[in-house]
PAZAPA-4460 file (N, C-alpha, C; in steps of 0.05 Angstrom, whole numbers, plus 32768, in hexadecimal, padded with zeros to 4 digits):
% residues 306
    n_x    n_y    n_z   ca_x   ca_y   ca_z    c_x    c_y    c_z   seq   type   mol
   91BC   7B3E   7915   91B5   7B3C   7931   91CD   7B42   7943     1      M     A
   91E4   7B36   793B   91FD   7B3B   794B   9205   7B58   794A     2      N     A
   9201   7B65   7933   9208   7B81   7930   91F7   7B93   7942     3      T     A
   91DD   7B8D   7944   91CB   7B9C   7955   91D3   7B99   7972     4      I     A
   91DA   7B80   797A   91E2   7B7B   7995   91FB   7B8A   799C     5      F     A
   920E   7B8A   7989   9228   7B98   798E   9223   7BB6   7991     6      I     A
   9211   7BC1   7980   920A   7BDD   7982   91FE   7BE4   799D     7      N     A
   91EC   7BD3   79A6   91DF   7BD8   79C0   91F4   7BD8   79D7     8      I     A
   9206   7BC5   79D6   921C   7BC4   79EA   922D   7BDD   79E9     9      V     A
   9234   7BE6   79D1   9244   7BFE   79CE   9235   7C16   79D9    10      L     A
   921C   7C19   79D4   920C   7C2F   79DE   920C   7C2F   79FD    11      V     A
   9207   7C17   7A08   9206   7C15   7A26   9222   7C1C   7A31    12      V     A
   9237   7C12   7A24   9252   7C17   7A2E   9259   7C34   7A2D    13      F     A
   9252   7C41   7A17   9257   7C5E   7A14   9247   7C6E   7A29    14      I     A
   922F   7C65   7A2E   921E   7C72   7A43   922A   7C70   7A5E    15      G     A
   9236   7C59   7A64   9243   7C55   7A7E   925C   7C67   7A80    16      L     A
   926B   7C69   7A6A   9282   7C7B   7A6A   927A   7C98   7A6F    17      L     A
   9264   7CA0   7A62   925B   7CBC   7A66   9252   7CC0   7A83    18      D     A
   9245   7CAC   7A8F   923A   7CAF   7AAA   9251   7CB0   7ABE    19      A     A
   9267   7CA1   7AB7   927E   7CA1   7ACA   9297   7CA8   7ABC    20      R     A
   929A   7CC2   7AB6   92B2   7CCB   7AA8   92C8   7CD2   7ABC    21      S     A
   92E1   7CCF   7AB3   92F8   7CD3   7AC4   92F9   7CF1   7ACC    22      V     A
   92FF   7CF6   7AE5   9301   7D11   7AEF   931C   7D1D   7AE6    23      I     A
   931C   7D35   7ADD   9335   7D42   7AD4   9347   7D46   7AEC    24      E     A
   9360   7D3E   7AE8   9375   7D41   7AFD   9385   7D5A   7AF9    25      R     A
   938A   7D69   7B0E   9399   7D82   7B0C   93AF   7D82   7B21    26      V     A
   93C4   7D92   7B1B   93D9   7D95   7B2E   93D4   7DAF   7B3E    27      D     A
   93E5   7DB5   7B51   93E0   7DCC   7B63   93DF   7DE7   7B54    28      D     A
   93F0   7DEA   7B40   93F1   7E03   7B31   93D7   7E07   7B22    29      S     A
   93CD   7DF1   7B16   93B3   7DF3   7B07   939D   7DF9   7B1B    30      D     A
   939E   7DEC   7B33   9389   7DF0   7B46   9388   7E0D   7B50    31      L     A
   93A0   7E19   7B55   93A1   7E35   7B5D   9394   7E46   7B48    32      V     A
   9399   7E41   7B2F   938E   7E51   7B19   936F   7E4E   7B19    33      H     A
   9365   7E36   7B1E   9348   7E31   7B1E   933B   7E40   7B35    34      L     A
   9348   7E3E   7B4D   933B   7E49   7B65   933C   7E67   7B66    35      L     A
   934E   7E73   7B57   934F   7E91   7B56   933F   7E9C   7B3F    36      T     A
   9332   7E8B   7B30   9321   7E94   7B1A   9305   7E99   7B23    37      G     A
   92F3   7E9D   7B10   92D8   7EA3   7B16   92C6   7E8B   7B17    38      E     A
   92D0   7E74   7B0F   92BF   7E5C   7B0E   92BC   7E4E   7B29    39      E     A
   92A6   7E41   7B2D   92A2   7E30   7B44   92B0   7E15   7B3F    40      N     A
   92BD   7E0A   7B53   92CE   7DF3   7B4F   92C8   7DDE   7B65    41      V     A
   92C5   7DC5   7B5E   92C3   7DAF   7B71   92DD   7DA0   7B6F    42      V     A
   92EB   7D9D   7B85   9306   7D90   7B85   9305   7D78   7B98    43      V     A
   930E   7D62   7B8D   9312   7D49   7B9D   9330   7D46   7BA2    44      L     A
   9337   7D48   7BBC   9353   7D43   7BC3   9357   7D26   7BCB    45      F     A
   936A   7D18   7BBD   936F   7CFC   7BC2   938C   7CF7   7BC7    46      T     A
   9393   7CDE   7BCE   93AF   7CD7   7BD3   93B2   7CB9   7BCC    47      K     A
   93CB   7CB0   7BCC   93D1   7C94   7BC6   93C6   7C81   7BDC    48      N     A
   93C0   7C69   7BD3   93B8   7C53   7BE6   93A2   7C5C   7BF9    49      N     A
   938D   7C67   7BEE   9377   7C71   7BFF   935C   7C67   7BF4    50      C     A
   9351   7C53   7C01   9338   7C46   7BF8   9321   7C5A   7BF9    51      E     A
   9321   7C6B   7C0E   930C   7C7F   7C11   930D   7C93   7BFA    52      A     A
   9325   7C99   7BF1   9329   7CAC   7BDB   931D   7CA0   7BC1    53      C     A
   9323   7C86   7BBD   9319   7C78   7BA5   92FB   7C76   7BA5    54      D     A
   92EF   7C71   7BBC   92D2   7C6F   7BBE   92C5   7C8A   7BB8    55      E     A
   92CF   7C9F   7BC3   92C4   7CB9   7BBF   92C8   7CC2   7BA2    56      L     A
   92DE   7CBC   7B96   92E3   7CC2   7B7A   92D0   7CB4   7B67    57      E     A
   92CA   7C9B   7B6D   92B7   7C8C   7B5D   929B   7C98   7B5E    58      A     A
   9293   7CA2   7B75   9279   7CAF   7B78   9279   7CC9   7B69    59      V     A
   928F   7CD8   7B6B   9290   7CF3   7B5E   9291   7CF0   7B40    60      L     A
   929D   7CDB   7B36   929E   7CD6   7B19   9282   7CD4   7B0D    61      E     A
   9270   7CC7   7B1D   9255   7CC2   7B13   9244   7CDB   7B13    62      N     A
   924C   7CEF   7B23   923A   7D07   7B25   9248   7D21   7B1C    63      I     A
   9260   7D1F   7B11   926E   7D38   7B09   925F   7D47   7AF4    64      Q     A
   9253   7D39   7AE1   9243   7D47   7ACC   922A   7D54   7AD8    65      N     A
   921E   7D47   7AEC   9207   7D53   7AF9   920F   7D6C   7B09    66      E     A
   9227   7D6B   7B16   9230   7D83   7B24   9236   7D9A   7B11    67      L     A
   9241   7D94   7AFA   9247   7DA8   7AE6   922D   7DB6   7ADD    68      K     A
   9218   7DA5   7AD8   91FF   7DB0   7ACF   91F0   7DBF   7AE5    69      D     A
   91F1   7DB4   7AFD   91E0   7DBE   7B13   91EC   7DD7   7B20    70      D     A
   9206   7DD7   7B26   9212   7DED   7B34   9227   7DFC   7B23    71      I     A
   922A   7DF3   7B0B   923D   7E00   7AF9   925A   7DFF   7B02    72      G     A
   9262   7DE9   7B0E   927C   7DE6   7B19   928E   7DD5   7B08    73      A     A
   92A8   7DDC   7B07   92BC   7DCB   7AFB   92C4   7DB6   7B10    74      V     A
   92C6   7D9D   7B08   92CC   7D87   7B1B   92E8   7D7D   7B14    75      V     A
   92FA   7D7D   7B28   9316   7D74   7B24   931F   7D64   7B3B    76      V     A
   9336   7D56   7B37   9343   7D46   7B4C   935F   7D50   7B50    77      K     A
   9367   7D54   7B6A   9382   7D5B   7B71   938E   7D44   7B81    78      A     A
   93A2   7D37   7B75   93AD   7D1F   7B82   93C7   7D26   7B8F    79      H     A
   93CA   7D1E   7BA9   93E2   7D24   7BB9   93E8   7D42   7BB8    80      N     A
   93D4   7D52   7BBB   93D7   7D6F   7BBA   93DF   7D7A   7BD5    81      S     A
   93F1   7D8E   7BD5   93F8   7D9B   7BEE   93E2   7DAF   7BF6    82      H     A
   93D1   7DB6   7BE4   93BD   7DCA   7BEA   93A6   7DC0   7BFC    83      M     A
   93A4   7DA6   7BFF   938F   7D9C   7C11   9394   7DA6   7C2D    84      V     A
   93AD   7DAB   7C35   93B2   7DB5   7C50   93A6   7DD0   7C55    85      N     A
   93A0   7DDF   7C40   9394   7DF9   7C43   9376   7DF8   7C4A    86      L     A
   9369   7DE2   7C44   934C   7DE1   7C46   9341   7DCB   7C58    87      Y     A
   9350   7DB7   7C5E   9345   7DA1   7C6E   935B   7D95   7C80    88      D     A
   9358   7D9B   7C9B   936C   7D91   7CAE   936D   7D72   7CAF    89      P     A
   9357   7D64   7CA6   9357   7D47   7CA8   9362   7D3B   7C8E    90      S     A
   9367   7D4B   7C7A   9373   7D43   7C61   9362   7D2F   7C51    91      K     A
   936F   7D20   7C3E   9361   7D10   7C2A   9351   7CF9   7C36    92      E     A
   933B   7CF0   7C29   932F   7CFE   7C12   9320   7D17   7C1B    93      P     A
   9321   7D2B   7C0B   9312   7D44   7C11   9304   7D4D   7BF8    94      A     A
   92EA   7D52   7BFA   92DB   7D5C   7BE4   92D2   7D79   7BEB    95      L     A
   92DB   7D8C   7BDB   92D6   7DA8   7BE2   92CA   7DB7   7BCA    96      I     A
   92B5   7DC6   7BD0   92A7   7DD6   7BBC   92B0   7DF3   7BBF    97      Y     A
   92BE   7DFE   7BAC   92C7   7E1A   7BAD   92B4   7E2B   7B9D    98      F     A
   92A6   7E3D   7BAC   9294   7E50   7BA0   92A1   7E6B   7B9D    99      R     A
   92AC   7E6F   7B85   92BD   7E87   7B80   92D2   7E8A   7B95   100      R     A
   92DF   7E74   7B9C   92F5   7E74   7BAF   92ED   7E6D   7BCB   101      G     A
   92D4   7E70   7BD3   92CB   7E69   7BEF   92C7   7E4B   7BF2   102      M     A
   92D7   7E3E   7C03   92D5   7E20   7C04   92BF   7E15   7C16   103      P     A
   92B3   7E00   7C0D   929F   7DF1   7C1D   92A8   7DD4   7C1D   104      L     A
   92B0   7DC9   7C34   92B9   7DAD   7C36   92A0   7D9C   7C37   105      L     A
   929F   7D87   7C26   9288   7D75   7C27   928A   7D64   7C40   106      Y     A
   9275   7D63   7C50   9274   7D54   7C69   925D   7D40   7C67   107      H     A
   9264   7D27   7C64   924F   7D12   7C62   925A   7CF9   7C56   108      G     A
   9248   7CE6   7C51   924F   7CCD   7C44   9254   7CD1   7C26   109      E     A
   9264   7CBF   7C1A   9269   7CC1   7BFD   9250   7CB8   7BED   110      P     A
   923B   7CC9   7BEF   9222   7CC3   7BE3   921C   7CD8   7BCD   111      N     A
   9217   7CCE   7BB4   9214   7CE0   7B9D   91FE   7CF4   7BA1   112      A     A
   91E7   7CEB   7BAA   91D0   7CFD   7BAD   91D5   7D12   7BC2   113      E     A
   91E2   7D0A   7BD8   91E7   7D1C   7BEE   91FB   7D32   7BE6   114      E     A
   9210   7D2A   7BD7   9224   7D3D   7BCD   9217   7D52   7BBC   115      I     A
   9207   7D49   7BA8   91FA   7D5C   7B96   91E8   7D6F   7BA5   116      V     A
   91D8   7D64   7BB8   91C6   7D75   7BC7   91D4   7D89   7BD8   117      Q     A
   91EA   7D80   7BE6   91F9   7D92   7BF8   9205   7DA9   7BE9   118      R     A
   9211   7DA3   7BD2   921D   7DB9   7BC2   9208   7DCA   7BB5   119      F     A
   91F2   7DBF   7BAC   91DD   7DCE   7B9F   91D0   7DE2   7BB2   120      S     A
   91CD   7DDA   7BCB   91C0   7DEA   7BDF   91D2   7E00   7BEB   121      E     A
   91EC   7DFE   7BE5   91FF   7E11   7BF1   9211   7E1E   7BDC   122      N     A
   9204   7E29   7BC8   9213   7E37   7BB3   921F   7E51   7BBC   123      R     A
   9215   7E5B   7BD2   9220   7E74   7BDE   922B   7E6D   7BFA   124      E     A
   923E   7E7C   7C04   9248   7E77   7C1F   9232   7E77   7C34   125      P     A
   9234   7E64   7C47   9220   7E61   7C5C   9227   7E71   7C75   126      V     A
   9240   7E72   7C7B   924A   7E7F   7C94   9247   7E9D   7C93   127      V     A
   923B   7EA9   7CA8   9238   7EC6   7CA9   9252   7ED3   7CB4   128      R     A
   9259   7EEA   7CAA   9270   7EF9   7CB4   9266   7F0E   7CC7   129      E     A
   9270   7F0C   7CE1   9267   7F1F   7CF5   927E   7F33   7CFB   130      L     A
   9277   7F49   7D08   928A   7F5D   7D11   9280   7F6A   7D2A   131      S     A
   9290   7F7C   7D36   9287   7F8A   7D4D   926E   7F9B   7D47   132      D     A
   926C   7FA4   7D2F   9255   7FB6   7D28   923B   7FA7   7D27   133      I     A
   923B   7F8E   7D1C   9221   7F80   7D18   921D   7F69   7D2A   134      N     A
   9230   7F62   7D3C   922E   7F4A   7D4C   9214   7F49   7D5D   135      F     A
   9210   7F5D   7D6D   91F9   7F5C   7D7F   91DF   7F5F   7D70   136      E     A
   91E0   7F70   7D5C   91C7   7F74   7D4C   91BE   7F5A   7D3F   137      H     A
   91D0   7F4B   7D34   91C9   7F32   7D27   91C4   7F1B   7D3A   138      L     A
   91D5   7F18   7D4D   91D3   7F00   7D5F   91BF   7F04   7D76   139      T     A
   91BC   7F1E   7D7F   91AB   7F24   7D97   91B3   7F11   7DAD   140      Q     A
   91CD   7F0D   7DB0   91D8   7EF9   7DC3   91D1   7F00   7DE0   141      S     A
   91D0   7F19   7DE7   91CA   7F20   7E03   91AE   7F1A   7E0C   142      A     A
   919B   7F1A   7DF8   917F   7F15   7DFF   9176   7EF9   7DF6   143      T     A
   9184   7EED   7DE3   917C   7ED3   7DD8   9160   7ED5   7DCB   144      G     A
   915B   7EEB   7DBE   9140   7EF2   7DB5   9137   7EE3   7D9C   145      A     A
   9139   7EF0   7D85   912A   7EE6   7D6E   913A   7EDA   7D57   146      T     A
   9155   7EDD   7D58   9164   7ED4   7D41   916E   7EB7   7D44   147      T     A
   9168   7EA9   7D59   916F   7E8D   7D5C   918B   7E89   7D68   148      G     A
   9194   7E70   7D68   91AE   7E69   7D73   91C4   7E70   7D5F   149      D     A
   91DC   7E76   7D6A   91F3   7E7D   7D59   920C   7E6D   7D62   150      W     A
   921A   7E62   7D4E   9233   7E54   7D53   9248   7E65   7D45   151      F     A
   925B   7E70   7D55   926E   7E84   7D4B   928B   7E7B   7D4D   152      V     A
   9299   7E7E   7D38   92B5   7E77   7D35   92C6   7E91   7D36   153      F     A
   92D7   7E93   7D4B   92E9   7EAA   7D4E   9304   7EA2   7D41   154      F     A
   930B   7EB0   7D2C   9324   7EAB   7D1E   9335   7EC4   7D1D   155      Y     A
   934D   7EC1   7D12   935F   7ED9   7D0E   9370   7ED4   7CF6   156      S     A
   9378   7EE9   7CE9   9388   7EE7   7CD0   93A3   7EDB   7CD5   157      A     A
   93AE   7EDC   7CED   93C8   7ED1   7CF3   93C7   7EB4   7CFA   158      D     A
   93AF   7EA8   7CFA   93AC   7E8C   7D02   93A9   7E7B   7CE8   159      C     A
   93BF   7E6D   7CE1   93BF   7E5C   7CC9   93AA   7E46   7CCB   160      V     A
   93A8   7E3A   7CE3   9395   7E24   7CE7   9378   7E2E   7CE3   161      F     A
   9373   7E47   7CEB   9358   7E52   7CE7   9351   7E53   7CC9   162      C     A
   9365   7E5A   7CB8   9360   7E5B   7C9B   9359   7E3F   7C91   163      L     A
   9365   7E2B   7C9C   935F   7E0F   7C94   9344   7E06   7C9D   164      R     A
   9338   7E14   7CB0   931E   7E0C   7CBB   9307   7E19   7CAC   165      L     A
   930C   7E2C   7C9A   92F5   7E3A   7C8E   92E4   7E27   7C7D   166      H     A
   92F0   7E14   7C6F   92E1   7E01   7C5F   92D0   7DEE   7C71   167      A     A
   92DD   7DE6   7C88   92CF   7DD5   7C9B   92B7   7DE5   7CA8   168      T     A
   92BC   7DFE   7CAD   92A7   7E0F   7CBA   9290   7E13   7CA7   169      W     A
   9295   7E15   7C8D   9280   7E17   7C7A   9270   7DFD   7C79   170      E     A
   927E   7DE6   7C7D   9270   7DCC   7C7E   925E   7DCB   7C96   171      A     A
   9267   7DD6   7CAD   9256   7DD7   7CC5   923E   7DE8   7CBF   172      V     A
   9242   7DFF   7CB3   922C   7E11   7CAC   9218   7E05   7C99   173      G     A
   9222   7DF6   7C85   9210   7DE9   7C72   91FF   7DD4   7C7F   174      A     A
   920B   7DC6   7C92   91FC   7DB0   7CA0   91E7   7DBB   7CB4   175      N     A
   91ED   7DD2   7CBF   91DB   7DDD   7CD4   91CA   7DF4   7CCB   176      L     A
   91CB   7DFB   7CB2   91BF   7E14   7CA8   91A2   7E17   7CAD   177      K     A
   9193   7E02   7CAF   9176   7E03   7CB3   916F   7E02   7CD1   178      H     A
   9183   7E00   7CE2   917E   7DFD   7CFF   9189   7E14   7D10   179      R     A
   919F   7E1F   7D08   91AB   7E36   7D17   91BD   7E46   7D05   180      L     A
   91C7   7E5C   7D0F   91D9   7E6E   7D00   91F6   7E67   7D06   181      N     A
   9206   7E66   7CF1   9223   7E61   7CF3   9231   7E79   7CE8   182      V     A
   9245   7E83   7CF8   9252   7E9C   7CF1   9270   7E9B   7CF9   183      A     A
   927E   7EAF   7CF0   929A   7EB2   7CF8   92A0   7ECF   7CFC   184      R     A
   92B6   7ED5   7D0B   92BD   7EF0   7D12   92DB   7EF2   7D17   185      I     A
   92E7   7F07   7D0C   9304   7F0B   7D0F   930A   7F17   7D2A   186      D     A
   9316   7F08   7D3C   9319   7F11   7D57   932F   7F27   7D5A   187      R     A
   9341   7F29   7D47   9355   7F3E   7D48   9350   7F54   7D34   188      L     A
   933A   7F53   7D26   9334   7F67   7D12   9319   7F74   7D18   189      G     A
   9305   7F6F   7D07   92EB   7F7C   7D0A   92DB   7F71   7D22   190      S     A
   92E5   7F5D   7D2F   92D6   7F52   7D46   92E6   7F54   7D60   191      G     A
   92F9   7F67   7D62   930A   7F68   7D79   92FB   7F6E   7D93   192      I     A
   92E7   7F80   7D92   92D8   7F87   7DAA   92C6   7F6F   7DB2   193      A     A
   92BB   7F61   7D9F   92AA   7F4A   7DA6   92BA   7F34   7DB2   194      T     A
   92D3   7F2F   7DA7   92E5   7F1B   7DB3   92EB   7F22   7DD0   195      A     A
   92F0   7F3B   7DD5   92F6   7F44   7DF0   92DE   7F41   7E02   196      K     A
   92C7   7F46   7DF8   92AE   7F43   7E07   92AA   7F27   7E10   197      R     A
   92B0   7F13   7DFF   92AC   7EF7   7E05   92C5   7EE9   7E10   198      F     A
   92DA   7EF8   7E15   92F2   7EED   7E20   9300   7EDA   7E0D   199      G     A
   9300   7EE0   7DF3   930D   7ECF   7DDF   932A   7ED9   7DDC   200      I     A
   933D   7EC8   7DE2   9359   7ED0   7DE2   936A   7EBF   7DCF   201      V     A
   935F   7EAB   7DC2   936E   7E9A   7DB0   935E   7E96   7D96   202      E     A
   936C   7E8B   7D82   935F   7E83   7D69   9368   7E66   7D63   203      S     A
   9356   7E55   7D5B   9339   7E59   7D59   932A   7E55   7D73   204      P     A
   9314   7E62   7D77   9302   7E5D   7D8D   92E5   7E5D   7D83   205      E     A
   92D4   7E4D   7D90   92B8   7E4B   7D87   92A6   7E4E   7D9F   206      F     A
   9290   7E5E   7D9B   927C   7E60   7DB0   9260   7E5B   7DA4   207      I     A
   924F   7E4F   7DB4   9234   7E4A   7DAC   9221   7E5B   7DBD   208      F     A
   9212   7E6D   7DB0   9200   7E7F   7DBD   91E4   7E74   7DBB   209      L     A
   91D8   7E6F   7DD3   91BD   7E64   7DD3   91AD   7E6F   7DEB   210      R     A
   9197   7E7D   7DE5   9185   7E87   7DF9   9193   7E97   7E0F   211      Q     A
   91A4   7EA9   7E07   91B1   7EBB   7E1A   91C9   7EAE   7E29   212      G     A
   91D1   7E96   7E20   91E7   7E88   7E2E   91FE   7E84   7E1A   213      K     A
   9216   7E81   7E24   922D   7E7B   7E14   9238   7E5F   7E1B   214      V     A
   923D   7E4F   7E07   9249   7E34   7E0B   9263   7E34   7DFA   215      Y     A
   9279   7E2E   7E07   9293   7E2F   7DFA   929C   7E13   7DF1   216      R     A
   92A4   7E11   7DD7   92AE   7DF8   7DCC   92CB   7DF4   7DD6   217      Y     A
   92D0   7DE0   7DE7   92EA   7DDC   7DF3   92F9   7DC4   7DE7   218      K     A
   92EB   7DB5   7DD7   92F8   7D9F   7DC9   930D   7DA9   7DB5   219      N     A
   9324   7D9C   7DB4   9339   7DA4   7DA1   9337   7D95   7D86   220      K     A
   9321   7D87   7D82   931D   7D7A   7D68   930B   7D8C   7D58   221      Q     A
   9315   7D95   7D41   9307   7DAA   7D32   92FC   7D9F   7D17   222      Y     A
   92F3   7D86   7D17   92E7   7D7B   7CFF   92C9   7D81   7D00   223      N     A
   92BC   7D7F   7CE9   929F   7D86   7CE7   928E   7D75   7CF9   224      A     A
   9294   7D5B   7CFB   9284   7D4A   7D0C   9283   7D53   7D29   225      N     A
   929A   7D5A   7D34   929B   7D62   7D51   928E   7D7D   7D55   226      K     A
   9291   7D8F   7D42   9285   7DAA   7D45   9267   7DA8   7D43   227      L     A
   925D   7D97   7D31   9240   7D94   7D2E   9234   7D86   7D47   228      I     A
   9241   7D72   7D50   9238   7D63   7D68   9236   7D75   7D80   229      E     A
   9249   7D89   7D82   9249   7D9B   7D99   922F   7DAB   7D9B   230      F     A
   9227   7DB7   7D85   920F   7DC7   7D86   91F5   7DB7   7D86   231      V     A
   91F7   7D9F   7D7C   91DF   7D8E   7D7B   91D8   7D81   7D96   232      E     A
   91ED   7D79   7DA5   91E8   7D6A   7DBD   91FD   7D6C   7DD3   233      K     A
   9216   7D74   7DCC   922B   7D72   7DE0   9231   7D8C   7DEF   234      D     A
   9224   7DA2   7DE7   922C   7DBC   7DF2   9227   7DBE   7E10   235      Y     A
   9213   7DB0   7E1A   920E   7DB1   7E37   921F   7D9D   7E46   236      M     A
   922B   7D8A   7E38   923D   7D77   7E45   925A   7D81   7E47   237      K     A
   9262   7D8F   7E32   927E   7D98   7E30   9285   7DB0   7E41   238      Q     A
   9271   7DC1   7E45   9277   7DDB   7E52   925F   7DE5   7E62   239      T     A
   9264   7DF6   7E75   924F   7E02   7E85   9245   7E1B   7E77   240      K     A
   922B   7E1F   7E79   921F   7E37   7E6D   9229   7E50   7E7B   241      A     A
   922E   7E65   7E6C   9236   7E7F   7E76   9222   7E94   7E6D   242      E     A
   921D   7EA8   7E7D   920C   7EBD   7E75   921A   7ECE   7E60   243      V     A
   920D   7ED6   7E4C   9219   7EE7   7E37   9222   7F01   7E43   244      V     A
   923B   7F09   7E41   9244   7F22   7E4D   9237   7F3A   7E3F   245      P     A
   9232   7F4F   7E4D   9225   7F67   7E41   9238   7F75   7E2E   246      P     A
   922D   7F85   7E1C   923D   7F95   7E0A   924C   7FAA   7E1A   247      E     A
   9265   7FB0   7E12   9275   7FC4   7E20   926A   7FE0   7E1A   248      A     A
   926F   7FF3   7E2C   9268   800F   7E27   9277   8018   7E0E   249      N     A
   9269   8027   7DFD   9274   802E   7DE3   928F   803C   7DE5   250      N     A
   9291   804F   7DF9   92AA   805F   7DFB   92C0   804C   7E05   251      L     A
   92BA   803C   7E1A   92CE   802A   7E25   92D6   8015   7E0F   252      N     A
   92C2   800D   7E00   92C8   7FF9   7DEB   92DA   8005   7DD6   253      S     A
   92D6   801F   7DCF   92E7   802C   7DBB   9304   802D   7DC4   254      F     A
   9308   8036   7DDD   9323   8038   7DE7   9330   801C   7DEC   255      F     A
   931F   8009   7DF3   9329   7FED   7DF6   9333   7FE2   7DDC   256      G     A
   9323   7FE6   7DC7   932B   7FDD   7DAC   9345   7FEB   7DA4   257      I     A
   9346   8006   7DA9   935D   8016   7DA1   9377   800B   7DAE   258      Y     A
   9375   8006   7DC8   938C   7FFC   7DD7   9394   7FE0   7DCE   259      I     A
   9380   7FCE   7DC9   9386   7FB3   7DC0   9394   7FB4   7DA5   260      D     A
   938A   7FC4   7D93   9396   7FC6   7D78   93B3   7FD0   7D7A   261      V     A
   93B7   7FE4   7D8A   93D3   7FEE   7D8D   93E5   7FDA   7D99   262      L     A
   93DB   7FCB   7DAD   93EC   7FB7   7DBB   93F4   7FA1   7DA8   263      S     A
   93E3   7F9B   7D94   93E9   7F86   7D81   93F9   7F8F   7D68   264      N     A
   93FC   7FAA   7D66   940A   7FB5   7D4F   941D   7FCB   7D59   265      H     A
   9436   7FC3   7D60   944A   7FD6   7D6B   944F   7FEE   7D59   266      P     A
   944E   7FEA   7D3E   9453   8000   7D2C   943E   8016   7D2F   267      Q     A
   9424   800C   7D32   940F   8020   7D36   9412   802E   7D50   268      L     A
   941C   8020   7D64   9420   802C   7D7F   9435   8042   7D7D   269      L     A
   944A   803D   7D6E   945F   8051   7D6A   9455   8069   7D5B   270      M     A
   9446   8064   7D45   943A   807A   7D35   9427   808A   7D46   271      I     A
   9416   807C   7D56   9403   808B   7D67   9411   809C   7D7B   272      S     A
   9427   8091   7D87   9436   80A0   7D9B   9442   80B9   7D8F   273      S     A
   944D   80B6   7D77   9459   80CE   7D6A   9443   80E2   7D63   274      I     A
   942C   80D8   7D5A   9416   80EA   7D53   940C   80FA   7D6C   275      A     A
   940A   80EB   7D83   9402   80F8   7D9C   9417   810D   7DA4   276      V     A
   9431   8106   7DA2   9446   8119   7DA9   9446   8132   7D98   277      L     A
   9443   812E   7D7D   9442   8145   7D6B   9429   8156   7D70   278      L     A
   9413   8149   7D76   93FA   8158   7D7D   93FE   8169   7D96   279      T     A
   940B   815D   7DAA   9411   816B   7DC3   9423   8183   7DBE   280      T     A
   9439   817F   7DAF   944C   8194   7DA9   943E   81AB   7D9A   281      I     A
   942E   81A3   7D85   941F   81B7   7D75   940C   81C7   7D87   282      L     A
   93FF   81B9   7D9A   93EC   81C6   7DAC   93FB   81DB   7DBD   283      G     A
   9413   81D3   7DC6   9423   81E5   7DD7   942C   81FE   7DC7   284      C     A
   9434   81F9   7DAE   943D   820F   7D9D   9426   8223   7D98   285      I     A
   940E   8218   7D91   93F7   8228   7D8D   93F0   8239   7DA6   286      V     A
   93F2   822B   7DBD   93EB   8239   7DD6   93FF   824F   7DDC   287      K     A
   9419   824A   7DD6   942D   825E   7DDB   942A   8276   7DC9   288      C     A
   9424   8270   7DAF   9420   8286   7D9C   9408   8297   7DA4   289      V     A
   93F2   8289   7DAD   93DA   8297   7DB5   93DF   82A8   7DCE   290      S     A
   93EF   829D   7DE1   93F5   82AC   7DF9   9406   82C5   7DF3   291      W     A
   941A   82C1   7DE1   942B   82D7   7DD9   941C   82ED   7DCB   292      K     A
   9409   82E5   7DBA   93F9   82F8   7DAB   93E7   8308   7DBE   293      R     A
   93DC   82F9   7DD1   93CA   8307   7DE5   93DB   831A   7DF6   294      T     A
   93F3   8312   7DFD   9404   8324   7E0D   940C   833D   7DFE   295      T     A
   9413   833A   7DE4   941A   8351   7DD4   9403   8364   7DD1   296      V     A
   93EA   8359   7DCD   93D3   836A   7DCA   93CD   8379   7DE4   297      E     A
   93D1   836C   7DFA   93CC   837A   7E14   93E0   8390   7E18   298      K     A
   93F9   838B   7E12   940E   83A0   7E15   9409   83B7   7E02   299      N     A
   93FF   83B1   7DEA   93F9   83C7   7DD6   93E3   83D8   7DE0   300      S     A
   93CE   83CB   7DEB   93B8   83DA   7DF6   93C0   83EC   7E0E   301      K     A
   93D2   83E1   7E1E   93DB   83F0   7E35   93EA   8409   7E2D   302      A     A
   93FB   8407   7E19   940A   841E   7E0F   93F9   8433   7E04   303      K     A
   93E4   842A   7DF5   93D2   843D   7DE9   93C2   844D   7DFE   304      K     A
   93BB   843F   7E13   93AB   844C   7E28   93BB   8461   7E37   305      S     A
   93D6   845E   7E37   93E7   8472   7E44   93E8   848B   7E32   306      K     A
***
């Protein structure tokens, strides 16, 4: 009888260990290797003397096998990692789902069911990438017609803080995906004309497009809570509605983009100036040769006629 009881206890104990297995701990070099590979990775960033970190870790331990089976992700823990600065301005604890390198910051309570559901529903990036070419076609911002509301993040490659916001912005997109469109656009690259159209001069900047109106996010707190609250209820309190500016004339837009690009890249300006100078000189040479040839032909004809 005692043997049976002991066996039952052992089975239950082993079952508990399986249900809550310790999360593999990695250093930053191991983490870089994981994130640059082909696997999906769930990373828990923790630090010393952090009760919230311990609470979230306990929840994740219970569901890590479920996450492996459901979304095919490797689950690891990075303790006192410097890399958390790249993905979460608010720092530890931070739970981030990397989908082939694209980060999604978990936004919500440390609830096992909610974590599994959020990651399962967002196996692909949520945020749309816009450019000057597709912006008006997709958003229909000037008419506020059929594509719904849009929350747009203007970023730039030279803005380090913008890079840290991409995981947060994916969290905003995942939270709002069934209610409105969440997108981003490079204001100094493929979205330079759109940025000029909306008067965007800094990075990061956020605008909310709703029914032909523009609402600008002026709060300097860039966490998921504040950004979500803005489009859900605060957009009319924080800022006055503006009429969506019209699209620029295509020719003027082209030259405007050309000038802006050159002003931001002195080397291109120098190369363009040299190219213009050489083209002008070549044109003059061709014109002189043509004039000389015409003159010679006229003189030849005049001699023959005599």
